[in-house]
C-alpha positions in Angstrom: 120.7 43.2 -4.9 122.5 46.3 -3.6 121.5 49.9 -4.0 124.6 50.9 -5.9 126.9 47.9 -6.6 130.2 49.2 -7.9 132.0 45.9 -7.5 131.8 45.3 -11.3 134.3 48.2 -11.7 137.1 46.6 -9.6 140.3 46.6 -11.5 138.9 48.2 -14.6 140.8 50.9 -16.5 139.0 54.1 -17.2 140.1 56.9 -19.6 138.6 60.3 -18.9 139.1 63.3 -21.1 138.8 66.8 -19.6 139.8 65.3 -16.3 141.5 68.4 -14.8 138.5 70.0 -13.2 134.7 70.0 -12.8 132.8 66.9 -13.9 135.9 65.1 -15.2 137.9 65.5 -11.9 134.9 64.5 -9.8 134.3 61.5 -12.0 138.0 60.4 -11.6 137.8 60.6 -7.9 134.6 58.6 -7.7 136.0 55.9 -10.1 139.1 55.8 -7.9 136.9 55.1 -4.8 135.4 52.2 -6.8 138.8 50.5 -7.3 139.7 51.4 -10.9 142.8 52.5 -12.7 142.5 55.8 -14.5 144.1 57.6 -17.5 143.6 61.3 -16.7 143.7 63.3 -19.9 143.4 67.1 -20.2 145.3 70.2 -21.5 146.4 71.5 -18.1 149.2 69.2 -16.8 149.5 70.9 -13.4 145.8 70.6 -12.7 145.9 66.9 -13.7 148.6 66.2 -11.1 146.3 67.6 -8.4 143.5 65.4 -9.6 145.9 62.4 -9.6 146.7 63.2 -5.9 143.0 63.3 -5.1 142.5 60.0 -6.8 145.3 58.4 -4.8 143.8 59.7 -1.6 140.3 58.5 -2.5 141.6 55.0 -3.4 143.6 54.7 -0.2 140.6 55.7 1.9 138.5 53.0 0.1 140.7 50.3 1.4 140.4 48.4 -1.9 143.3 46.3 -3.2 142.1 46.5 -6.9 143.0 49.5 -9.1 144.9 52.4 -7.8 147.1 53.3 -10.8 146.4 56.8 -12.0 148.3 58.3 -15.0 148.1 62.0 -15.9 148.6 62.6 -19.6 148.6 66.1 -21.1 146.4 66.0 -24.2 144.3 68.4 -26.2 141.6 66.3 -27.8 141.3 68.9 -30.6 144.9 68.1 -31.7 144.4 65.2 -34.1 148.1 64.3 -34.2 148.3 64.2 -30.4 145.2 61.9 -30.2 146.7 59.6 -32.9 149.9 59.4 -30.8 148.2 58.8 -27.5 149.2 55.2 -27.0 152.9 56.2 -27.0 152.2 58.1 -23.7 150.1 55.4 -22.0 151.8 53.1 -19.5 151.8 49.5 -20.7 149.8 48.4 -17.7 147.0 50.7 -18.6 146.9 50.0 -22.3 143.7 47.9 -22.1 141.0 50.5 -21.5 137.6 49.3 -20.4 135.6 52.5 -20.1 136.0 55.7 -22.1 134.5 58.9 -20.7 134.4 61.6 -23.3 134.0 64.6 -21.0 136.3 67.3 -22.6 134.3 70.2 -23.9 133.7 73.9 -23.5 131.6 76.9 -24.5 132.6 80.5 -25.0 130.3 83.5 -25.2 126.6 84.1 -25.8 126.8 86.1 -29.0 124.1 85.7 -31.6 124.5 84.4 -35.1 126.3 87.0 -37.3 128.4 88.2 -34.3 130.2 85.0 -33.4 134.0 84.9 -33.9 135.2 82.2 -36.3 137.9 81.1 -33.9 135.2 80.4 -31.3 133.1 78.4 -33.7 136.1 76.3 -34.9 137.4 75.8 -31.3 134.1 74.5 -30.0 133.5 72.1 -32.9 137.2 71.0 -32.7 136.9 70.0 -29.1 133.2 69.2 -28.5 132.6 67.2 -31.7 135.8 66.3 -33.6 137.8 65.7 -30.5 135.1 63.4 -29.1 134.8 61.5 -32.3 138.6 61.2 -32.6 138.9 59.7 -29.1 136.0 57.4 -29.7 137.4 56.1 -33.0 140.7 55.4 -31.3 139.1 53.3 -28.5 136.3 51.6 -30.3 138.7 49.7 -32.5 140.1 48.1 -29.4 136.7 47.5 -27.9 135.6 45.7 -31.1 138.7 43.5 -31.1 138.2 42.6 -27.4 134.4 42.4 -27.7 134.1 44.5 -24.6 134.0 48.1 -23.6 131.8 51.1 -22.6 131.7 54.5 -24.2 130.2 57.3 -22.1 129.7 60.6 -23.8 128.9 63.8 -21.9 126.2 65.6 -23.8 123.9 68.3 -22.5 120.3 69.4 -22.4 121.7 71.7 -25.1 121.8 68.6 -27.3 118.1 68.3 -27.0 116.9 71.9 -26.9 118.4 75.0 -28.6 118.3 78.3 -26.9 119.0 82.0 -27.7 122.7 82.8 -27.5 123.7 79.1 -27.7 123.6 78.4 -31.4 127.2 77.0 -31.7 127.3 75.2 -28.4 123.8 73.6 -28.9 124.9 72.7 -32.5 127.9 70.8 -31.1 125.9 69.0 -28.4 123.2 68.1 -31.0 126.1 66.6 -33.0 127.2 64.6 -29.9 123.7 63.3 -29.4 123.4 62.2 -33.1 126.8 60.6 -33.1 126.2 58.7 -29.9 122.8 57.5 -31.0 124.1 56.3 -34.4 127.0 54.6 -32.8 124.8 52.7 -30.4 122.8 51.4 -33.3 126.0 50.4 -35.2 127.2 48.5 -32.1 124.0 46.7 -31.3 125.4 43.4 -32.4 128.3 43.7 -30.0 128.7 43.7 -26.2 130.0 47.3 -26.3 127.8 49.7 -24.4 127.1 53.3 -25.4 125.8 56.0 -23.0 125.1 59.7 -23.1 124.8 61.7 -19.9 123.0 65.0 -20.5 123.4 67.5 -17.6 121.3 70.5 -17.1 122.7 73.4 -15.0 126.0 72.4 -13.4 128.1 74.9 -11.6 131.8 74.4 -12.4 134.6 76.3 -14.2 132.6 75.6 -17.3 130.4 78.7 -16.8 133.4 80.9 -16.0 134.9 79.9 -19.4 131.6 80.7 -21.1 131.8 84.3 -19.8 135.5 84.6 -20.5 136.6 84.7 -16.9 133.8 87.0 -15.6 133.1 85.1 -12.4 130.3 87.5 -11.2 128.3 87.0 -14.4 129.0 83.3 -14.3 127.7 83.1 -10.7 124.6 85.1 -11.6 123.4 82.3 -13.9 122.7 80.2 -10.8 121.3 83.0 -8.7 118.2 81.9 -6.7 118.5 78.2 -7.3 120.7 75.3 -6.3 122.5 73.9 -9.4 124.0 70.5 -9.9 127.7 69.9 -9.0 130.4 68.0 -10.8 130.0 65.3 -8.1 126.3 64.9 -9.0 127.1 64.1 -12.6 130.0 61.9 -11.6 127.6 59.7 -9.7 125.5 59.2 -12.8 128.5 58.4 -14.9 129.9 55.8 -12.4 126.4 54.4 -11.8 125.9 53.9 -15.6 129.3 52.2 -15.9 128.7 49.9 -13.0 125.5 48.3 -14.4 125.5 44.6 -15.3 127.1 43.8 -18.7 123.7 43.2 -20.3 122.3 46.6 -19.1 123.0 49.7 -21.2 121.9 53.1 -19.9 121.4 54.8 -23.2 120.6 58.3 -22.0 120.4 60.1 -18.7 119.0 63.7 -18.6 119.9 65.2 -15.3 118.4 68.5 -14.0 118.5 70.3 -10.6 115.0 70.2 -9.1 114.5 73.8 -10.0 115.1 73.3 -13.7 112.6 71.9 -16.2 114.2 72.6 -19.5 117.2 74.5 -21.0 115.4 77.8 -20.3 112.7 77.1 -17.7 114.0 77.5 -14.2 112.6 78.5 -10.8 114.5 81.1 -9.0 113.6 81.5 -5.3 112.7 79.4 -2.3 110.8 76.2 -2.9 
């Protein structure tokens, strides 16, 4: 028994949404090191190409013969027509996906109920919930037909605990949690695995988007503590994916050591 045996991932094909930065990009690079092929999906095509280059470098450094094919595909998961047409953009060699990582998602603003812009509400639900469901429905049909596959949804502590100023975002992540749990129960008579990774405070571009580009305010969220990084969550994702076929990691709640809940954190030296 090894500490972290990733050999089960050799030659597998992984599809990652929201792969252009943060958790998605870090996850892609780590899967590349593990000898997989990867479909890199996101809205920002230029950023995807940079991630593709990082994956190529990581795979080369690994010295592995398996895997090594990385295809960047521009896709907005909230665009239902684009999701339906995805397979027309996928190279034939990568058509058989083994692992789906539903990572695409975002949050904008901290406004309270009554002051939230309708476009913000619709945008978050379209990406965080409907986009995730659309991608899952597209892949789960193949997984059922092949009697194989793993769906990994990126949830959040916000899917377990509401907080002030997060009504819409927490609602979307509660929806992800409920959808994931229901699907796991529906697939219990199949070999398909279903996992939800629930990060706490992670410092990525995510926070900058929340504060509409205000980097100083975004940075202040993590003042006095050491937050998680995209690489930290990537390790949990790849670890869950690399477990033996009979092992399903249902939920993983991941906090930095100075966080105990969505709103309880310690700011200052330990």
